[in-house]
N, CA, C and O atoms as CSV, one atom per row, in Angstrom:
chain,resi,resn,atom,element,x,y,z
A,1,MET,N,N,127.198,101.111,106.983
A,1,MET,CA,C,126.345,101.425,105.845
A,1,MET,C,C,125.001,100.685,105.945
A,1,MET,O,O,123.959,101.271,105.653
A,2,ALA,N,N,125.011,99.420,106.349
A,2,ALA,CA,C,123.782,98.630,106.417
A,2,ALA,C,C,122.810,99.213,107.437
A,2,ALA,O,O,121.607,99.266,107.184
A,3,LYS,N,N,123.317,99.648,108.577
A,3,LYS,CA,C,122.433,100.215,109.599
A,3,LYS,C,C,121.792,101.514,109.096
A,3,LYS,O,O,120.621,101.776,109.371
A,4,THR,N,N,122.548,102.311,108.373
A,4,THR,CA,C,122.010,103.551,107.811
A,4,THR,C,C,120.932,103.251,106.780
A,4,THR,O,O,119.879,103.887,106.780
A,5,VAL,N,N,121.189,102.283,105.900
A,5,VAL,CA,C,120.194,101.889,104.899
A,5,VAL,C,C,118.929,101.404,105.599
A,5,VAL,O,O,117.823,101.761,105.192
A,6,CYS,N,N,119.077,100.598,106.643
A,6,CYS,CA,C,117.911,100.102,107.384
A,6,CYS,C,C,117.122,101.243,108.012
A,6,CYS,O,O,115.891,101.234,107.991
A,7,LYS,N,N,117.821,102.218,108.567
A,7,LYS,CA,C,117.136,103.357,109.187
A,7,LYS,C,C,116.354,104.163,108.154
A,7,LYS,O,O,115.174,104.459,108.346
A,8,ILE,N,N,117.019,104.509,107.069
A,8,ILE,CA,C,116.380,105.350,106.048
A,8,ILE,C,C,115.230,104.621,105.375
A,8,ILE,O,O,114.128,105.161,105.270
A,9,LEU,N,N,115.478,103.391,104.915
A,9,LEU,CA,C,114.419,102.667,104.219
A,9,LEU,C,C,113.324,102.209,105.179
A,9,LEU,O,O,112.175,102.044,104.769
A,10,GLY,N,N,113.663,102.005,106.444
A,10,GLY,CA,C,112.638,101.678,107.426
A,10,GLY,C,C,111.626,102.807,107.554
A,10,GLY,O,O,110.419,102.567,107.590
A,11,VAL,N,N,112.122,104.039,107.623
A,11,VAL,CA,C,111.230,105.202,107.692
A,11,VAL,C,C,110.421,105.321,106.402
A,11,VAL,O,O,109.218,105.580,106.437
A,12,VAL,N,N,111.087,105.132,105.267
A,12,VAL,CA,C,110.393,105.223,103.975
A,12,VAL,C,C,109.285,104.174,103.901
A,12,VAL,O,O,108.163,104.487,103.503
A,13,PHE,N,N,109.589,102.941,104.277
A,13,PHE,CA,C,108.586,101.879,104.237
A,13,PHE,C,C,107.394,102.217,105.137
A,13,PHE,O,O,106.244,102.037,104.735
A,14,LEU,N,N,107.658,102.698,106.338
A,14,LEU,CA,C,106.561,103.070,107.238
A,14,LEU,C,C,105.699,104.180,106.636
A,14,LEU,O,O,104.471,104.094,106.649
A,15,LEU,N,N,106.340,105.210,106.115
A,15,LEU,CA,C,105.596,106.322,105.524
A,15,LEU,C,C,104.760,105.880,104.329
A,15,LEU,O,O,103.598,106.266,104.202
A,16,VAL,N,N,105.349,105.075,103.461
A,16,VAL,CA,C,104.617,104.592,102.284
A,16,VAL,C,C,103.483,103.659,102.713
A,16,VAL,O,O,102.392,103.702,102.145
A,17,GLY,N,N,103.740,102.823,103.708
A,17,GLY,CA,C,102.696,101.929,104.196
A,17,GLY,C,C,101.496,102.682,104.739
A,17,GLY,O,O,100.354,102.334,104.439
A,18,VAL,N,N,101.745,103.699,105.529
A,18,VAL,CA,C,100.654,104.492,106.105
A,18,VAL,C,C,99.993,105.345,105.017
A,18,VAL,O,O,98.766,105.422,104.952
A,19,ALA,N,N,100.790,105.977,104.173
A,19,ALA,CA,C,100.244,106.825,103.104
A,19,ALA,C,C,99.427,106.014,102.104
A,19,ALA,O,O,98.475,106.527,101.515
A,20,GLY,N,N,99.793,104.760,101.914
A,20,GLY,CA,C,99.074,103.909,100.970
A,20,GLY,C,C,97.628,103.682,101.355
A,20,GLY,O,O,96.783,103.463,100.487
A,21,PHE,N,N,97.327,103.733,102.651
A,21,PHE,CA,C,95.927,103.595,103.071
A,21,PHE,C,C,95.114,104.827,102.664
A,21,PHE,O,O,93.932,104.714,102.338
A,22,ALA,N,N,95.751,106.003,102.685
A,22,ALA,CA,C,95.057,107.244,102.326
A,22,ALA,C,C,95.040,107.464,100.814
A,22,ALA,O,O,94.070,107.990,100.268
A,23,LYS,N,N,96.112,107.060,100.147
A,23,LYS,CA,C,96.234,107.291,98.700
A,23,LYS,C,C,96.778,106.020,98.036
A,23,LYS,O,O,97.985,105.906,97.824
A,24,PRO,N,N,95.895,105.059,97.705
A,24,PRO,CA,C,96.329,103.765,97.168
A,24,PRO,C,C,97.075,103.830,95.834
A,24,PRO,O,O,97.743,102.865,95.461
A,25,ASP,N,N,96.974,104.948,95.110
A,25,ASP,CA,C,97.681,105.049,93.827
A,25,ASP,C,C,98.934,105.932,93.935
A,25,ASP,O,O,99.417,106.458,92.932
A,26,LEU,N,N,99.450,106.087,95.155
A,26,LEU,CA,C,100.647,106.889,95.389
A,26,LEU,C,C,101.777,106.416,94.473
A,26,LEU,O,O,102.054,105.219,94.390
A,27,LEU,N,N,102.415,107.342,93.799
A,27,LEU,CA,C,103.517,107.054,92.870
A,27,LEU,C,C,103.097,106.103,91.750
A,27,LEU,O,O,103.939,105.435,91.149
A,28,ASN,N,N,101.805,106.044,91.475
A,28,ASN,CA,C,101.254,105.167,90.442
A,28,ASN,C,C,101.474,103.682,90.762
A,28,ASN,O,O,101.458,102.834,89.869
A,29,ALA,N,N,101.678,103.389,92.038
A,29,ALA,CA,C,101.843,102.005,92.481
A,29,ALA,C,C,100.476,101.472,92.902
A,29,ALA,O,O,99.502,102.221,92.978
A,30,HIS,N,N,100.416,100.197,93.168
A,30,HIS,CA,C,99.168,99.541,93.556
A,30,HIS,C,C,99.230,99.225,95.049
A,30,HIS,O,O,99.556,98.104,95.438
A,31,LEU,N,N,98.922,100.201,95.866
A,31,LEU,CA,C,99.065,100.064,97.312
A,31,LEU,C,C,97.754,99.627,97.954
A,31,LEU,O,O,97.052,100.425,98.575
A,32,MET,N,N,97.448,98.374,97.793
A,32,MET,CA,C,96.262,97.783,98.402
A,32,MET,C,C,96.568,97.555,99.887
A,32,MET,O,O,97.738,97.525,100.269
A,33,PRO,N,N,95.548,97.394,100.727
A,33,PRO,CA,C,95.798,97.192,102.158
A,33,PRO,C,C,96.820,96.094,102.491
A,33,PRO,O,O,97.672,96.327,103.348
A,34,PRO,N,N,96.781,94.903,101.855
A,34,PRO,CA,C,97.807,93.903,102.190
A,34,PRO,C,C,99.231,94.385,101.852
A,34,PRO,O,O,100.187,94.088,102.570
A,35,HIS,N,N,99.346,95.122,100.760
A,35,HIS,CA,C,100.635,95.673,100.343
A,35,HIS,C,C,101.124,96.684,101.380
A,35,HIS,O,O,102.309,96.717,101.712
A,36,ASN,N,N,100.209,97.504,101.887
A,36,ASN,CA,C,100.560,98.496,102.906
A,36,ASN,C,C,101.024,97.823,104.193
A,36,ASN,O,O,101.976,98.275,104.830
A,37,VAL,N,N,100.350,96.745,104.569
A,37,VAL,CA,C,100.745,96.011,105.775
A,37,VAL,C,C,102.150,95.441,105.606
A,37,VAL,O,O,102.952,95.486,106.539
A,38,VAL,N,N,102.454,94.906,104.422
A,38,VAL,CA,C,103.808,94.391,104.152
A,38,VAL,C,C,104.827,95.510,104.313
A,38,VAL,O,O,105.891,95.300,104.896
A,39,HIS,N,N,104.513,96.701,103.801
A,39,HIS,CA,C,105.435,97.839,103.931
A,39,HIS,C,C,105.636,98.229,105.389
A,39,HIS,O,O,106.762,98.493,105.811
A,40,ILE,N,N,104.564,98.268,106.153
A,40,ILE,CA,C,104.671,98.664,107.562
A,40,ILE,C,C,105.485,97.648,108.349
A,40,ILE,O,O,106.356,98.028,109.132
A,41,VAL,N,N,105.215,96.366,108.154
A,41,VAL,CA,C,105.976,95.322,108.859
A,41,VAL,C,C,107.445,95.365,108.431
A,41,VAL,O,O,108.339,95.271,109.272
A,42,SER,N,N,107.695,95.507,107.137
A,42,SER,CA,C,109.079,95.603,106.646
A,42,SER,C,C,109.780,96.816,107.241
A,42,SER,O,O,110.954,96.743,107.605
A,43,GLY,N,N,109.063,97.928,107.341
A,43,GLY,CA,C,109.644,99.138,107.917
A,43,GLY,C,C,110.008,98.962,109.374
A,43,GLY,O,O,111.073,99.398,109.810
A,44,VAL,N,N,109.130,98.325,110.129
A,44,VAL,CA,C,109.402,98.094,111.553
A,44,VAL,C,C,110.625,97.185,111.720
A,44,VAL,O,O,111.487,97.446,112.559
A,45,VAL,N,N,110.692,96.127,110.923
A,45,VAL,CA,C,111.840,95.200,111.012
A,45,VAL,C,C,113.126,95.922,110.600
A,45,VAL,O,O,114.160,95.770,111.250
A,46,ALA,N,N,113.062,96.704,109.523
A,46,ALA,CA,C,114.248,97.454,109.080
A,46,ALA,C,C,114.697,98.435,110.158
A,46,ALA,O,O,115.893,98.560,110.421
A,47,LEU,N,N,113.752,99.128,110.780
A,47,LEU,CA,C,114.115,100.075,111.849
A,47,LEU,C,C,114.724,99.357,113.044
A,47,LEU,O,O,115.639,99.876,113.682
A,48,TYR,N,N,114.225,98.176,113.346
A,48,TYR,CA,C,114.834,97.399,114.433
A,48,TYR,C,C,116.313,97.148,114.126
A,48,TYR,O,O,117.179,97.404,114.963
A,49,PHE,N,N,116.594,96.646,112.918
A,49,PHE,CA,C,117.985,96.356,112.581
A,49,PHE,C,C,118.815,97.630,112.474
A,49,PHE,O,O,120.010,97.614,112.770
A,50,GLY,N,N,118.201,98.725,112.058
A,50,GLY,CA,C,118.921,99.988,111.948
A,50,GLY,C,C,119.290,100.595,113.286
A,50,GLY,O,O,120.363,101.183,113.427
A,51,PHE,N,N,118.408,100.459,114.278
A,51,PHE,CA,C,118.645,101.112,115.569
A,51,PHE,C,C,119.077,100.154,116.680
A,51,PHE,O,O,119.982,100.485,117.445
A,52,ALA,N,N,118.463,98.992,116.789
A,52,ALA,CA,C,118.729,98.113,117.934
A,52,ALA,C,C,119.491,96.840,117.559
A,52,ALA,O,O,120.127,96.222,118.413
A,53,GLY,N,N,119.430,96.458,116.312
A,53,GLY,CA,C,120.078,95.223,115.890
A,53,GLY,C,C,121.583,95.383,115.763
A,53,GLY,O,O,122.110,96.495,115.773
A,54,SER,N,N,122.254,94.267,115.646
A,54,SER,CA,C,123.712,94.287,115.461
A,54,SER,C,C,124.044,94.673,114.025
A,54,SER,O,O,123.183,94.626,113.147
A,55,LEU,N,N,125.289,95.053,113.796
A,55,LEU,CA,C,125.738,95.366,112.443
A,55,LEU,C,C,125.627,94.124,111.567
A,55,LEU,O,O,125.235,94.211,110.403
A,56,LYS,N,N,125.969,92.984,112.120
A,56,LYS,CA,C,125.867,91.726,111.370
A,56,LYS,C,C,124.411,91.447,110.982
A,56,LYS,O,O,124.137,91.025,109.859
A,57,GLY,N,N,123.482,91.683,111.908
A,57,GLY,CA,C,122.063,91.498,111.624
A,57,GLY,C,C,121.568,92.460,110.554
A,57,GLY,O,O,120.818,92.065,109.662
A,58,ALA,N,N,121.983,93.719,110.639
A,58,ALA,CA,C,121.583,94.722,109.644
A,58,ALA,C,C,122.127,94.352,108.266
A,58,ALA,O,O,121.430,94.481,107.260
A,59,LYS,N,N,123.366,93.893,108.230
A,59,LYS,CA,C,123.958,93.485,106.952
A,59,LYS,C,C,123.200,92.298,106.369
A,59,LYS,O,O,122.900,92.277,105.175
A,60,GLY,N,N,122.891,91.313,107.205
A,60,GLY,CA,C,122.132,90.152,106.744
A,60,GLY,C,C,120.750,90.549,106.244
A,60,GLY,O,O,120.293,90.060,105.211
A,61,PHE,N,N,120.084,91.439,106.982
A,61,PHE,CA,C,118.769,91.927,106.573
A,61,PHE,C,C,118.858,92.592,105.199
A,61,PHE,O,O,118.040,92.326,104.319
A,62,CYS,N,N,119.857,93.457,105.027
A,62,CYS,CA,C,120.024,94.152,103.743
A,62,CYS,C,C,120.276,93.168,102.602
A,62,CYS,O,O,119.715,93.314,101.516
A,63,LEU,N,N,121.107,92.182,102.848
A,63,LEU,CA,C,121.403,91.204,101.790
A,63,LEU,C,C,120.164,90.382,101.435
A,63,LEU,O,O,119.861,90.183,100.259
A,64,VAL,N,N,119.454,89.909,102.452
A,64,VAL,CA,C,118.259,89.091,102.202
A,64,VAL,C,C,117.169,89.926,101.523
A,64,VAL,O,O,116.598,89.499,100.519
A,65,PHE,N,N,116.881,91.105,102.063
A,65,PHE,CA,C,115.844,91.939,101.467
A,65,PHE,C,C,116.261,92.442,100.091
A,65,PHE,O,O,115.420,92.585,99.203
A,66,GLY,N,N,117.555,92.713,99.904
A,66,GLY,CA,C,118.037,93.133,98.595
A,66,GLY,C,C,117.785,92.060,97.548
A,66,GLY,O,O,117.275,92.349,96.466
A,67,LEU,N,N,118.136,90.841,97.864
A,67,LEU,CA,C,117.902,89.733,96.927
A,67,LEU,C,C,116.407,89.498,96.721
A,67,LEU,O,O,115.964,89.231,95.604
A,68,LEU,N,N,115.638,89.596,97.796
A,68,LEU,CA,C,114.194,89.402,97.705
A,68,LEU,C,C,113.557,90.445,96.785
A,68,LEU,O,O,112.777,90.098,95.898
A,69,TYR,N,N,113.887,91.707,96.993
A,69,TYR,CA,C,113.289,92.761,96.174
A,69,TYR,C,C,113.795,92.731,94.737
A,69,TYR,O,O,113.020,92.982,93.814
A,70,LEU,N,N,115.068,92.432,94.524
A,70,LEU,CA,C,115.562,92.298,93.145
A,70,LEU,C,C,114.847,91.168,92.431
A,70,LEU,O,O,114.443,91.312,91.277
A,71,THR,N,N,114.690,90.042,93.115
A,71,THR,CA,C,113.996,88.901,92.526
A,71,THR,C,C,112.545,89.251,92.216
A,71,THR,O,O,112.044,88.942,91.135
A,72,LEU,N,N,111.874,89.896,93.167
A,72,LEU,CA,C,110.486,90.282,92.972
A,72,LEU,C,C,110.345,91.221,91.767
A,72,LEU,O,O,109.432,91.060,90.957
A,73,GLY,N,N,111.245,92.197,91.652
A,73,GLY,CA,C,111.203,93.120,90.520
A,73,GLY,C,C,111.463,92.423,89.197
A,73,GLY,O,O,110.774,92.679,88.210
A,74,LEU,N,N,112.461,91.538,89.174
A,74,LEU,CA,C,112.780,90.811,87.936
A,74,LEU,C,C,111.659,89.865,87.530
A,74,LEU,O,O,111.291,89.805,86.356
A,75,VAL,N,N,111.116,89.131,88.484
A,75,VAL,CA,C,110.003,88.220,88.182
A,75,VAL,C,C,108.817,89.014,87.639
A,75,VAL,O,O,108.170,88.597,86.679
A,76,GLY,N,N,108.540,90.146,88.252
A,76,GLY,CA,C,107.440,90.977,87.775
A,76,GLY,C,C,107.666,91.457,86.352
A,76,GLY,O,O,106.750,91.428,85.530
A,77,MET,N,N,108.882,91.899,86.060
A,77,MET,CA,C,109.195,92.383,84.713
A,77,MET,C,C,109.125,91.264,83.678
A,77,MET,O,O,108.639,91.467,82.566
A,78,LEU,N,N,109.606,90.098,84.048
A,78,LEU,CA,C,109.694,88.990,83.090
A,78,LEU,C,C,108.433,88.130,83.019
A,78,LEU,O,O,108.073,87.646,81.946
A,79,LYS,N,N,107.772,87.942,84.139
A,79,LYS,CA,C,106.640,87.016,84.187
A,79,LYS,C,C,105.283,87.690,84.321
A,79,LYS,O,O,104.250,87.027,84.223
A,80,GLY,N,N,105.274,88.990,84.542
A,80,GLY,CA,C,103.995,89.683,84.628
A,80,GLY,C,C,103.250,89.572,83.311
A,80,GLY,O,O,103.864,89.328,82.273
A,81,ASP,N,N,101.955,89.744,83.337
A,81,ASP,CA,C,101.116,89.589,82.155
A,81,ASP,C,C,101.267,90.794,81.229
A,81,ASP,O,O,100.792,91.882,81.556
A,82,PRO,N,N,101.931,90.616,80.062
A,82,PRO,CA,C,102.131,91.743,79.147
A,82,PRO,C,C,100.812,92.313,78.623
A,82,PRO,O,O,100.733,93.504,78.322
A,83,ALA,N,N,99.780,91.481,78.510
A,83,ALA,CA,C,98.479,91.952,78.024
A,83,ALA,C,C,97.823,92.886,79.035
A,83,ALA,O,O,96.923,93.653,78.693
A,84,ASP,N,N,98.279,92.815,80.275
A,84,ASP,CA,C,97.688,93.630,81.335
A,84,ASP,C,C,98.728,94.596,81.910
A,84,ASP,O,O,98.701,94.891,83.105
A,85,GLY,N,N,99.630,95.083,81.081
A,85,GLY,CA,C,100.634,96.041,81.538
A,85,GLY,C,C,101.639,95.428,82.504
A,85,GLY,O,O,102.118,96.096,83.420
A,86,ARG,N,N,101.955,94.153,82.294
A,86,ARG,CA,C,102.922,93.416,83.122
A,86,ARG,C,C,102.468,93.291,84.573
A,86,ARG,O,O,103.292,93.284,85.488
A,87,MET,N,N,101.172,93.195,84.779
A,87,MET,CA,C,100.645,93.003,86.129
A,87,MET,C,C,101.026,91.615,86.636
A,87,MET,O,O,100.997,90.633,85.894
A,88,LEU,N,N,101.375,91.561,87.890
A,88,LEU,CA,C,101.722,90.304,88.538
A,88,LEU,C,C,100.916,90.219,89.823
A,88,LEU,O,O,100.888,91.166,90.610
A,89,MET,N,N,100.269,89.102,90.031
A,89,MET,CA,C,99.499,88.913,91.258
A,89,MET,C,C,100.172,87.838,92.092
A,89,MET,O,O,100.424,86.728,91.622
A,90,ILE,N,N,100.458,88.187,93.333
A,90,ILE,CA,C,101.033,87.249,94.291
A,90,ILE,C,C,100.095,87.243,95.486
A,90,ILE,O,O,100.140,88.138,96.330
A,91,GLY,N,N,99.252,86.234,95.549
A,91,GLY,CA,C,98.233,86.203,96.591
A,91,GLY,C,C,97.370,87.447,96.480
A,91,GLY,O,O,96.853,87.742,95.403
A,92,PRO,N,N,97.205,88.186,97.579
A,92,PRO,CA,C,96.373,89.388,97.533
A,92,PRO,C,C,97.114,90.618,96.993
A,92,PRO,O,O,96.518,91.687,96.860
A,93,LEU,N,N,98.404,90.475,96.681
A,93,LEU,CA,C,99.190,91.612,96.203
A,93,LEU,C,C,99.069,91.742,94.690
A,93,LEU,O,O,99.236,90.766,93.958
A,94,VAL,N,N,98.780,92.945,94.233
A,94,VAL,CA,C,98.721,93.246,92.808
A,94,VAL,C,C,99.879,94.190,92.515
A,94,VAL,O,O,99.975,95.271,93.097
A,95,LEU,N,N,100.760,93.770,91.605
A,95,LEU,CA,C,101.961,94.552,91.311
A,95,LEU,C,C,101.994,94.894,89.831
A,95,LEU,O,O,101.778,94.028,88.984
A,96,GLY,N,N,102.264,96.161,89.518
A,96,GLY,CA,C,102.361,96.615,88.140
A,96,GLY,C,C,103.776,97.065,87.820
A,96,GLY,O,O,104.697,96.873,88.615
A,97,MET,N,N,103.938,97.661,86.663
A,97,MET,CA,C,105.272,98.072,86.207
A,97,MET,C,C,105.944,99.051,87.168
A,97,MET,O,O,107.146,98.944,87.409
A,98,THR,N,N,105.200,99.988,87.711
A,98,THR,CA,C,105.796,100.929,88.664
A,98,THR,C,C,106.305,100.178,89.885
A,98,THR,O,O,107.399,100.450,90.379
A,99,ASP,N,N,105.502,99.227,90.370
A,99,ASP,CA,C,105.910,98.421,91.521
A,99,ASP,C,C,107.200,97.654,91.207
A,99,ASP,O,O,108.112,97.593,92.031
A,100,HIS,N,N,107.262,97.075,90.008
A,100,HIS,CA,C,108.457,96.301,89.635
A,100,HIS,C,C,109.701,97.187,89.618
A,100,HIS,O,O,110.759,96.791,90.106
A,101,GLY,N,N,109.568,98.379,89.058
A,101,GLY,CA,C,110.702,99.307,89.022
A,101,GLY,C,C,111.143,99.726,90.416
A,101,GLY,O,O,112.338,99.788,90.706
A,102,ILE,N,N,110.169,100.016,91.281
A,102,ILE,CA,C,110.486,100.394,92.664
A,102,ILE,C,C,111.161,99.237,93.384
A,102,ILE,O,O,112.112,99.443,94.138
A,103,HIS,N,N,110.675,98.022,93.154
A,103,HIS,CA,C,111.278,96.851,93.807
A,103,HIS,C,C,112.713,96.632,93.335
A,103,HIS,O,O,113.576,96.267,94.133
A,104,LEU,N,N,112.977,96.850,92.052
A,104,LEU,CA,C,114.361,96.737,91.562
A,104,LEU,C,C,115.261,97.779,92.218
A,104,LEU,O,O,116.384,97.472,92.617
A,105,LEU,N,N,114.773,99.000,92.327
A,105,LEU,CA,C,115.553,100.072,92.952
A,105,LEU,C,C,115.813,99.770,94.426
A,105,LEU,O,O,116.942,99.898,94.899
A,106,LEU,N,N,114.768,99.370,95.150
A,106,LEU,CA,C,114.932,99.027,96.567
A,106,LEU,C,C,115.899,97.858,96.736
A,106,LEU,O,O,116.733,97.860,97.642
A,107,GLY,N,N,115.784,96.869,95.869
A,107,GLY,CA,C,116.682,95.717,95.936
A,107,GLY,C,C,118.129,96.138,95.771
A,107,GLY,O,O,119.009,95.659,96.486
A,108,ALA,N,N,118.374,97.037,94.825
A,108,ALA,CA,C,119.745,97.506,94.591
A,108,ALA,C,C,120.269,98.280,95.802
A,108,ALA,O,O,121.428,98.118,96.184
A,109,VAL,N,N,119.426,99.118,96.406
A,109,VAL,CA,C,119.861,99.905,97.564
A,109,VAL,C,C,120.136,98.990,98.760
A,109,VAL,O,O,121.175,99.110,99.409
A,110,PHE,N,N,119.202,98.072,99.050
A,110,PHE,CA,C,119.411,97.137,100.160
A,110,PHE,C,C,120.664,96.294,99.923
A,110,PHE,O,O,121.503,96.152,100.813
A,111,LEU,N,N,120.783,95.744,98.728
A,111,LEU,CA,C,121.937,94.889,98.436
A,111,LEU,C,C,123.232,95.679,98.523
A,111,LEU,O,O,124.226,95.192,99.062
A,112,GLY,N,N,123.224,96.897,97.995
A,112,GLY,CA,C,124.409,97.742,98.093
A,112,GLY,C,C,124.773,98.023,99.536
A,112,GLY,O,O,125.949,97.989,99.900
A,113,GLY,N,N,123.761,98.305,100.372
A,113,GLY,CA,C,124.006,98.546,101.789
A,113,GLY,C,C,124.628,97.339,102.466
A,113,GLY,O,O,125.506,97.475,103.318
A,114,GLY,N,N,124.168,96.159,102.080
A,114,GLY,CA,C,124.721,94.933,102.668
A,114,GLY,C,C,126.122,94.628,102.171
A,114,GLY,O,O,126.994,94.236,102.946
A,115,LEU,N,N,126.335,94.812,100.866
A,115,LEU,CA,C,127.643,94.479,100.289
A,115,LEU,C,C,128.726,95.499,100.648
A,115,LEU,O,O,129.900,95.144,100.752
A,116,LEU,N,N,128.344,96.746,100.833
A,116,LEU,CA,C,129.322,97.789,101.144
A,116,LEU,C,C,129.647,97.893,102.630
A,116,LEU,O,O,130.484,98.703,103.029
A,117,THR,N,N,128.996,97.083,103.439
A,117,THR,CA,C,129.276,97.073,104.873
A,117,THR,C,C,130.427,96.135,105.147
A,117,THR,O,O,130.397,94.959,104.783
A,118,LYS,N,N,131.443,96.671,105.796
A,118,LYS,CA,C,132.590,95.840,106.151
A,118,LYS,C,C,132.188,94.859,107.241
A,118,LYS,O,O,131.227,95.090,107.976
A,119,LYS,N,N,132.916,93.782,107.339
A,119,LYS,CA,C,132.612,92.779,108.359
A,119,LYS,C,C,132.677,93.408,109.744
A,119,LYS,O,O,133.574,94.194,110.047
A,120,PRO,N,N,131.691,93.039,110.591
A,120,PRO,CA,C,131.689,93.608,111.953
A,120,PRO,C,C,132.866,93.115,112.783
A,120,PRO,O,O,133.008,93.499,113.944
């Protein structure tokens, strides 16, 4: 399951990263160039674990990225500036409510992929 999640989300991350340069408001998200680069790098790493990495590596990647994205989504929802539509700035990254929701969803999918994978 983890390798499949890595393959699918790796492709999604690459597509969103590249599309974000052409359409920065895709899905009403804030896809600034640094955000797009993060998506492209994440996609490449996910694809590595999906195709060439071990099952144990893919499971670990899913668990770590799942927790990372869930945390990012929760922090954005709870700590983002309510006066500015819950905007959260992390360095050069600008994240809004749509970003937080997407991060929660991605976190759940990654975490589910990691937790539902049986031990190698």
